[in-house]
C-alpha positions as CSV (number, residue, x, y, z in Angstrom):
1,M,51.7,-27.3,-24.0
2,E,54.1,-24.9,-25.7
3,T,57.8,-24.7,-24.9
4,N,59.7,-21.5,-25.2
5,K,63.0,-22.6,-26.5
6,K,65.2,-19.8,-27.9
7,R,66.9,-21.1,-31.0
8,F,69.9,-19.4,-32.5
9,K,69.2,-18.2,-36.0
10,F,71.9,-17.4,-38.4
11,N,71.3,-15.3,-41.5
12,F,73.6,-14.8,-44.4
13,I,75.2,-11.5,-43.0
14,D,76.3,-13.5,-39.8
15,I,77.8,-16.4,-41.8
16,A,79.6,-14.0,-44.0
17,I,81.1,-12.1,-41.0
18,V,82.2,-15.4,-39.4
19,L,83.9,-16.4,-42.5
20,I,85.7,-13.1,-43.0
21,V,86.9,-13.1,-39.5
22,L,88.2,-16.7,-39.7
23,A,89.9,-16.0,-43.0
24,A,91.6,-12.8,-41.7
25,G,92.7,-14.7,-38.7
26,A,94.2,-17.5,-40.9
27,F,95.9,-14.9,-43.1
28,F,97.7,-13.2,-40.1
29,I,98.8,-16.5,-38.6
30,I,100.3,-17.5,-41.9
31,R,101.9,-14.3,-42.7
32,Y,103.2,-13.2,-39.3
33,A,103.4,-16.1,-36.9
34,M,104.7,-18.9,-39.0
35,P,108.4,-18.9,-39.4
36,G,109.9,-20.3,-42.6
37,E,112.2,-19.9,-45.5
38,T,111.3,-17.2,-48.2
39,T,111.9,-18.7,-51.6
40,G,110.3,-18.5,-54.9
41,A,109.9,-15.9,-57.6
42,G,110.5,-12.9,-55.1
43,A,113.5,-14.4,-53.4
44,V,116.9,-12.7,-54.2
45,P,120.3,-14.2,-53.2
46,Y,122.0,-12.3,-50.3
47,T,125.1,-12.3,-48.2
48,L,124.8,-11.4,-44.5
49,T,127.8,-10.6,-42.4
50,F,127.5,-11.1,-38.7
51,E,130.1,-9.8,-36.3
52,N,130.9,-9.5,-32.6
53,F,134.0,-7.6,-31.2
54,E,134.1,-9.7,-28.0
55,V,133.0,-13.3,-27.9
56,A,134.4,-15.9,-25.4
57,N,136.5,-18.5,-27.3
58,D,134.8,-21.4,-25.6
59,V,131.4,-20.4,-27.1
60,F,132.2,-20.9,-30.7
61,E,135.5,-22.8,-31.0
62,G,134.9,-26.2,-32.7
63,K,131.1,-25.8,-32.5
64,F,130.3,-24.7,-36.1
65,A,132.1,-24.6,-39.6
66,E,131.7,-23.5,-43.1
67,G,128.6,-25.1,-44.6
68,D,126.5,-25.2,-41.5
69,R,122.9,-23.8,-41.6
70,V,122.2,-20.7,-39.7
71,Y,118.8,-19.9,-38.0
72,D,117.3,-16.9,-36.2
73,N,116.7,-18.3,-32.7
74,I,113.9,-16.1,-31.9
75,S,111.8,-16.4,-35.0
76,G,113.1,-19.8,-36.3
77,N,113.9,-18.4,-39.8
78,Y,116.5,-19.9,-41.8
79,L,119.0,-17.3,-42.6
80,G,121.4,-19.2,-45.0
81,T,124.6,-21.3,-44.9
82,I,127.8,-20.2,-43.5
83,T,130.3,-19.4,-46.3
84,K,133.2,-17.9,-44.2
85,I,134.3,-17.7,-40.7
86,E,136.9,-15.1,-39.6
87,V,138.5,-14.9,-36.0
88,Q,140.6,-11.9,-35.0
89,N,141.9,-10.4,-31.8
90,S,139.0,-9.0,-29.7
91,K,138.5,-5.4,-29.4
92,T,137.8,-3.9,-26.0
93,I,137.9,-0.4,-24.8
94,V,139.7,0.1,-21.5
95,P,140.0,3.4,-19.4
96,T,143.5,4.4,-18.2
97,A,144.2,6.1,-14.8
98,E,144.7,9.3,-16.8
99,G,141.1,9.1,-18.1
100,E,141.9,8.1,-21.6
101,L,140.5,5.2,-23.5
102,N,142.7,2.6,-25.0
103,L,141.7,0.0,-27.6
104,T,143.1,-3.5,-26.5
105,S,142.4,-7.1,-26.8
106,R,140.8,-9.2,-24.0
107,P,142.4,-12.6,-23.2
108,M,140.4,-15.7,-24.2
109,H,138.1,-13.7,-26.4
110,S,137.9,-12.9,-30.0
111,W,136.4,-10.9,-32.8
112,L,134.2,-13.3,-34.7
113,I,132.9,-12.5,-38.1
114,V,130.5,-14.9,-39.8
115,T,129.4,-14.6,-43.5
116,V,126.2,-16.3,-44.5
117,A,124.7,-16.7,-47.9
118,G,121.0,-17.3,-48.5
119,E,117.9,-16.4,-50.4
120,G,115.1,-13.9,-49.3
121,G,112.9,-11.0,-50.0
122,L,114.1,-7.4,-49.8
123,S,112.1,-5.0,-47.4
124,D,110.8,-1.7,-48.5
125,I,112.9,0.0,-45.8
126,G,116.2,-1.5,-47.0
127,G,116.5,-4.6,-45.1
128,L,115.7,-8.3,-45.6
129,R,112.4,-10.0,-45.0
130,L,112.2,-13.6,-44.1
131,G,109.1,-15.3,-42.7
132,G,107.5,-12.2,-41.6
133,T,110.5,-10.7,-39.8
134,T,112.5,-7.9,-41.2
135,Y,116.4,-7.9,-40.5
136,L,118.2,-4.5,-40.6
137,E,121.9,-3.7,-40.5
138,N,123.3,-2.8,-37.1
139,R,120.9,-4.9,-35.2
140,S,121.8,-7.7,-32.7
141,V,120.4,-11.1,-33.7
142,E,120.5,-14.4,-31.5
143,I,121.4,-17.0,-34.2
144,R,121.5,-20.7,-33.7
145,I,124.2,-22.8,-35.5
146,N,123.9,-26.6,-34.8
147,H,123.4,-26.5,-31.0
148,T,125.2,-23.1,-30.4
149,Y,123.3,-20.0,-29.7
150,I,125.1,-16.7,-30.0
151,Y,124.4,-13.0,-30.1
152,L,126.0,-11.3,-33.4
153,R,125.4,-7.8,-34.8
154,L,124.2,-7.9,-38.4
155,F,126.9,-5.8,-39.9
156,S,125.9,-5.8,-43.6
157,I,123.2,-7.1,-45.9
158,D,124.5,-7.4,-49.7
159,K,122.8,-8.6,-52.6
160,A,124.8,-11.5,-54.1
């Protein structure tokens, strides 16, 4: 009595295709999905300046200081260490009854400027590349310092 069992047969081409697909998947996961610090021979020192013209004082007062580590809250990338914190009067545009716009400050709010120093790779489009993410000037970034999450605009990227 003969049994008709279908057996899966793999030849060399099938195995090669499976290995290529697995290798490509691993490459893309490591390259683009895993956050991390960019260091090594291609890393260059940089200084990032973040700012926000109108931040509520209770969001940042006493919650971080110079020397604290800064992370991108979305990607988890380490951006660097705070080297300078500046706090100035907030800047808010307020319309008048005559239809003009006046620049004034808002109570209980400040203009926050945070300078961060770190190392990373330069992007071919003029930004900074860390862990598969490209950071460009004049873009908002949700950063994490200790247990504080705050949206700041990346004002400048300078090579140190």
